[in-house]
N, C-alpha and C positions, 0 to 999 in steps of 0.2 A: 234212348231206344235206337237201335241200329237195324236198318233193313238189310238182310242178307241176300234175299231173292224176292221176287214178286210174292206178296202175301206172307212172307216169312220174316220174322223179326226176332231180335234178341235184346233183352233188357235185364241188367243185373238185379233189378228189383222184382222180376217175374220169373218164377220157376228156376231160381238160382242161375239165371243167365243162359238157360237152355233155349234153343230155337223153338219158337211157338208160332201158331197161326196168328197173324196180325189181328188185333182187336179181341183176342181171346187169351186164355191161359192154357190152351190145349197144346201140349208139346208135339213137335213133329214126330218124335220117336214113338209116342203113343198111337198116333194115327197110322204110321207104317206098321207098327206091331199088331194093331187090330186087324189090318188088312192081311198081314202075313198069317194071322191066326184064323182066318177064314171069314171074317166079316165082309160084307159087300160094301161098296162105296155108299150105297143108299143107307145101309145100317149105321155106318160111321157118321154120316151126315145127320141122321135122325138122333142118334145117341148123344152127340156132342154139339149139336146146334151149329153145324158148319154148312158150307155150300160145297157142291161138287167141285167147284174151282179151287176151294181151299184144300180139299183132299188131293187133288191132282197137283197142286203147288207143293204140298208136302212130299209127294212121291218124286216130283222133279228135283226138289232140293236134296232129298236122300240119294237119288241117282247121281247127282253131281258130286255129292260128298264122297260117295263110294268110288266114283271115277277118279277123283283126285287123291284118293288114299294110296300110299306107297307102303308096301310090305317088303321087308328085307329078310331073306332067309339067313339064319345064323347057324353055322355048322361047327 
């Protein structure tokens, strides 16, 4: 298991190596997707047995991943 960020880990044996909330099998992409789909932080916390800090850590990790993304236009 490798820690990518606070509360965010990756393990090849869990969810095919996708980033998950530490101590769970809940993928970061699921948490971010649920929030984007309109669920509140509290609803995500209740639905997936997470803490508010877990959800905020997923958002922070996703923001960092997007900030580091490089897109090159091909013409």
